[in-house]
N, C-alpha and C positions, 0 to 999 in steps of 0.2 A: 865649105867654110863660108862662102858668101851667103848661102841660105840661112845659116846659123846667125851670122852677123845681122842680116836683114830682119830676122825674127826678134832680136833682142835690142835693136838700136833705140826704139822709143822708150822701152822700160828702163834701159840703162841711162838714157838721157834724163828721165824723170828722177831716177834714183840719185844721179849726180846733182841735179838741181836741188833736191831735198837736202842733200849733204852740204853743198857749197853755197847754195842760195844765190847763185849768179848764173844766168843762162849761158853767157859767153864762156865762162870757165868750165861749165858743165859740158858744153860742146867739145872743147879742147880735151877734156879728160876722157870723154867717151871715144873720141877719134884716136887719141893716143893709145887707149886700152885696146881698141880694135886692131890697130897697127901692130902692137906688141904681140897680141894673140896670133895674128896672121904670120908675123915674121918668125916667131919662136916655136909655135905649136901647130903649124898647119898640117904636119904629118900625124898628129894624134887622132885617135878614134873620135867620132862625133859624140859619143857618150861622155867623154871627158871634157869637152869644150865648155859646158855651162859652168862647172866649178872652176876651171882654169880662168875663164873670163871674169867671173865674179871676184876671184882673188886678185886678178890684175886690176880690175876696176876699183876695188877697195884700196889697194896699194896706191893707185894713181890719185885717189881722193886724199889719202893721208899725205902723199907727196905735195899736193897742192897746198894743204894747210901748212906744211913745213916751209915751203917756198914763200908763201904769203907772210908768214911770221918773220922770216929772214929779211924779206924785202921791206916790210914795214919798219923793222928795226933800223935798217940802213937808210931808208927814206927819212925817218925821224932824225937820225943823226945828221944827215946831209942838210936837211932843212934847218936844223938848229945852227948849223955853221953857215947858212946862207948859200949852199951849193946845190940845192935840190931843184927839181923842175920836172913836171910831167909833160910828155909829148902828147898833145891832144889831137894830133893829125892822123891817128890810127883809124883805119876803116873799120866800121862795125861788122861783125861776122854775120853771115846769114844764119838764121835759126831754123831748126827743124819745125815742121808743122806738127803739133802735138795732138791735135784733135783726131780721135778715132770715131768715124761716123757709124760704126757697126752698132754702137750702144746708145745712139742718140734717140731720145723719144720723138714721136712724130708731132706732138702738139707743142706749140710755143711755150705754154705754161709748164709743160713737163720738161722742156729743154732748159728753161730758166731755173726751175727747181733743182734739176740735176747739176747745172753749172754752179749754183749757189752751194749745194751740198758738197760738191767736189772741192770748191774753193775753201770751205770750212774745214774739210778733212786735210787738205794740203797745209793749211795754216796751222792746224793742230799738230800735224807731223813735224813742221818746222819748229814748233815749240818744245818738242822732245829733246832730251840730251842726245848727243851724237851717237853714243853706243846703243841706246835704246832704239833710236830711229833706224840705225843700221840693222840691228837684229830684227826689228819689226818688218822692214822692207824686204830683207832677204827671206824671212820665214813665210810671210803672208802675201807678199806681192810677187816675189820671184819663186815662191813655192818650194824652197829648199827645205830638206828635213833638218832636224836638230844637229846631226853630226856634220852635214855639209855646211851648214851655217857656221858651226864652230870652227871648221877648217878655214873658211873664208875669212872669218873675223880674227882667227888666231887666238882663240880662247877655249875654255872647256865647255862641254855641253850644258853643264849646270849654269854657267854664266849666261849662255844663250837663253835658257829657259827663264832665268831671273829677269834679264833685260826685256824679253818678250812679254812676260807677265806684267812688269811695271809699265811698259809702253802701252799695253792693251788697257790697263786700268786708267792710266793717265789720259789716253785718247777718249775713252768712254766718258770720263768725267768732264773733259773739255767740251766734247760734242753734246753731252746731255745738258750742260749749262747753256748751250746755244739752241736747245730744243730739237736736236737731231738724235734720233734713236735708230740704229741699224739692225 
C-alpha cells in the first residue's frame, strides 16, 4: 500500500491542483484520499488500487467544491449581517516539492524552455472546463483506459471520448496560439 501511495502522490497532487487551483486545498484532498484508501481498501489486491484511488480522489475534489460553495454562501450571509470574520492566524501548510529531476534538461536554456512550456501547458489545462480537464488528466496523464476513466468520472465511455476530444482540440488551439507545438 505504501509503495502504491508513494508512486501516485506527486501525480495526484498535480491533478488536484489542476482541479481546485489551490495548492493547500490540493494537499488536503490528496492526503484525505490516501487516508480513505488505506483505511477502507488496504486489503484489496494491488491491481484494484489505481482505480479505487482515482475514484476516491475525484470524489474528494467534488466534495471540496461542494464545501466551498456552502462556505461561501454562509460567509456572504454572515458578512452581510456584520457577523463574519476570517481567522488569519492559521499556519500555512508545508507543500510537496513538485520538481522531478529525472526529466530536467542539462543546459540552462533547455531548463528554461522546458519550464516555460510546462507553465503554458498547465495554464492551458486550467482554462479547460472541469469535466474536460478531469477526462484529459485521467486518460493521458494517469493513463487510464476509456472504461476505467468512465468508472472514475461516473459517466459513459462515450462522454469520456467526447470530453477528451474536446480537451485535446482546445489545448492544441491554446498552445498553438502561444507558439507551442508538441
